[in-house]
C-alpha positions, -999 to +999 in steps of 0.1 A: +000+001+001+028+023+009+046+017-023+015+022-044+009+055-024+046+065-032+041+056-069+009+076-072+027+108-055+054+102-079+032+101-109+014+132-097+047+152-092+057+141-127+022+152-143+024+187-124+060+191-135+050+183-171+022+205-169+042+234-157+069+228-182+043+227-211+028+261-201+038+286-227+055+319-215+040+352-225+066+382-220+048+416-211+073+445-208+058+475-191+064+509-172+049+506-139+064+508-104+051+514-069+013+509-063+006+507-101+031+480-105+018+460-075-019+460-091-003+451-125+013+420-107-019+411-091-036+409-126-009+386-139-010+365-108-047+362-111-046+351-147-018+327-142-036+312-113-068+309-136-055+285-160-024+261-165-016+267-203+002+300-203+024+318-178+026+357-182+058+372-171+059+409-166+090+430-167+096+467-158+117+482-184+118+520-170+094+548-177+072+551-207+098+565-231+125+539-219+099+511-222+092+520-258+128+525-267+136+490-250+109+473-271+122+488-303+157+478-296+146+442-287+127+440-320+159+450-339+178+422-320+151+394-325+144+395-287+110+414-287+085+405-259+049+394-269+034+426-253+048+461-250+032+486-231+034+520-250+022+555-238-003+572-262+024+596-277+041+565-292+009+554-310+018+570-344+054+555-340+040+521-333+015+523-363+042+531-387+064+502-374+053+479-402+063+444-396+070+448-359+035+447-345+005+422-349-028+442-347-048+432-318-080+425-337-061+400-357-045+385-326-081+381-310-097+366-342-070+341-348-069+331-310-105+326-310-108+348-276-140+368-269-136+400-286-161+428-296-147+462-304-180+478-297-178+467-261-150+491-255-156+529-245-157+549-278-138+577-265-110+554-253-109+528-283-108+555-309-072+565-302-059+531-310-082+521-340-078+527-377-101+550-398-117+515-406-125+507-370-100+481-366-084+480-330-047+479-335-037+479-297-055+472-264-063+502-242-049+494-208-045+524-186-064+554-198-069+586-179-079+621-184-070+653-165-092+666-137-089+693-111-079+682-075-089+706-047-072+707-012-104+717+009-082+724+040-062+748+021-094+769+011-107+770+045-073+781+059-073+810+034-109+820+044-125+806+012-156+781+007-140+749-003-174+744-022-169+774-043-174+772-081-142+763-100-159+751-133-141+780-153-106+792-154-119+828-148-134+814-115-101+796-109-080+829-112-103+848-086-097+818-062-059+819-070-062+857-059-079+850-028-057+820-020-024+842-023-040+869-003-050+844+023-013+833+029-013+803+004+021+796-008+012+773-035-022+780-050-018+759-080+006+732-092+003+709-121+015+675-135+022+670-174+020+705-186+017+698-222-009+671-220-031+690-195-027+727-204-021+725-244-034+690-255-063+687-235-069+724-234-074+722-270-098+693-271-117+708-242-122+738-261-128+720-294-098+739-313-071+719-330-038+709-317-025+700-351-039+699-387-053+667-404-077+659-374-047+661-349-028+637-373-055+610-374-059+619-411-026+617-422+012+622-413+013+654-436+002+674-404+015+705-388+010+719-353-017+745-345-013+746-308-003+782-313-038+795-317-057+823-298-072+800-272-039+781-263-020+816-264-045+831-239-044+803-214-006+802-214-005+839-211-028+835-179-006+809-165+025+828-173+010+857-153+000+836-125+037+820-123+051+856-122+027+865-093+035+832-073+000+817-079+011+790-102+041+772-088+061+750-116+077+718-102+086+698-132+077+682-167+062+650-153+044+644-121+068+662-096+038+682-084+020+653-071+043+651-041+035+688-034-002+684-034-003+650-016+017+666+010-008+693+015+017+720+004-007+731-026-042+743-028-051+731-065-037+705-087-045+698-124-035+660-128-046+628-143-076+611-128-055+582-121-037+605-095-067+596-073-051+563-059-021+584-046-042+613-033-065+590-014-036+569+000-013+598+011-034+629+015-038+638+052-065+665+043-099+667+028-101+668-009-123+670-038-122+659-075-136+686-099-140+689-136-111+702-156-118+742-158-126+757-194-124+793-206-158+806-205-167+827-238-151+801-261-175+789-283-183+750-280-165+746-247-165+724-226-164+698-255-146+665-244-111+660-229-088+633-243-069+603-228-033+599-216-019+567-205-010+536-225-021+508-246-007+471-251+010+464-285+014+426-296+048+424-312+054+404-343+078+375-346+063+348-323+048+314-326+010+309-333+004+289-299+020+320-282-005+344-298-034+323-286-020+328-251-018+366-256-055+367-269-065+348-239-047+372-216-060+403-234-095+390-231-089+384-193-077+421-190-108+433-206-134+413-185-159+434-165-146+423-131-109+429-138-115+463-154-139+476-127-116+465-100-087+482-119-107+514-124-118+516-088-082+511-073-065+534-097-087+561-111-079+550-147-110+548-170-126+516-173-120+505-210-151+487-214-187+499-209-197+468-189-170+477-164-182+512-159-218+500-155-207+474-129-189+501-110-219+524-109-240+493-099-218+485-070-222+521-057-184+531-061-193+566-074-218+574-047-191+563-019-164+581-037-177+612-052-157+629-081-144+596-093-172+595-121-160+628-134-133+615-157-158+593-175-183+620-176-158+645-193-147+619-217-182+606-229-204+637-223-203+647-260-194+630-293-158+636-299-150+658-329-120+660-351-104+684-327-113+661-296-109+625-305-072+623-296-038+634-309-017+610-331+016+625-342+049+611-351+078+620-328+053+630-303+076+624-275+103+645-287+076+673-297+065+671-262+101+679-249+101+709-271+068+723-258+082+717-223+114+737-230+091+765-243+066+764-216+094+766-191+106+800-208+072+813-203+070+803-167+104+818-160+094+851-176+118+849-207+092+846-234+057+857-238+031+830-248+027+836-284+065+838-289+072+805-270+041+788-287+053+800-321+088+786-315+074+752-304+051+751-336+085+758-358+106+732-340+078+707-338+068+709-375+104+703-384+102+669-367+067+663-382+084+667-417+111+641-410+086+617-397+064+623-428+095+616-451+102+583-434+066+570-436+056+580-469 
């Protein structure tokens, strides 16, 4: 009996080892660390535990720019991952990388995984689809900018924390009062180009670039030096001069200042919610991104930031079957609702949004519904469905330089934005020539 038991245990061990050995490995390169990295790892762990045919392995490759560059270098060396996280400004670059990617709609069709493009939120999926409606990459973490309010700072300055901040004119009045009330940091921002030029343009239904912001062709040119954009940057430049807008850096350096209670107002991604909720030791609100009253058609809709998942070419068919199954898992309502509620990122599917509402999350966490409302309140226009430009990462760097000159008082808004257009257009012409 003991021998039989031993043999049975031995056979079971062999079977388990065989199954583990037979599992197909799927490599996913990403840019997440901290709490987002932990939540991403939880998704991988949950998927791996749900089946035994595939094992997803996540690898952090640096920030968004570094991850994109790592993926490009790996493909050239024939060592590319199956899935690459690419931030939205890299979309045009990935679309032009013919032979390097395998479109998601093809992966899902060939893999036989559940996939319905209409199930995804229109304002999100539109960024990553062709003009024919074919989804090229899978939206993963999509966010849009909102306004965070430190209620305690308002009270300390003698202001009503519930005051109307829906327009930039009213925000300007609040900044005056906050400064007079002793507030050292009335306003701080993250991602200045994304919030204060790219989303500003969409929110006011004015073009950031020609050719439908690049969606209609690579022969596009920048248009973010128009009257609306110049007026906004001019106002912010004056606020910077008066000590009402405090510039802290190009990415999200200002997040630490706001979460630490140092600043009263913060324009930042809706995905900043997780960090603010976890770290802020003050009462806070989430408000709609302000708009300039008097601009016809405003507010329109804001646009997304974040990343999507691109499937890299050059792998075996059985690998893509696993990729398809994993992407279907990530798109499921339960997974997406949990991701949305934990991070502040938008749910990429309508079902996840409906499930979140049904669970009472928005009622229990006021303001968390604002991002979705901003994105879906109006049907996107040619000016507000997103921005798809070649060399966009480098163009953002140029814009950052020019905005910094405004904040420092070295340039006026019109001169800075004219210069950003001229320098950015030169990059667009190079990209056009390389992708004709």
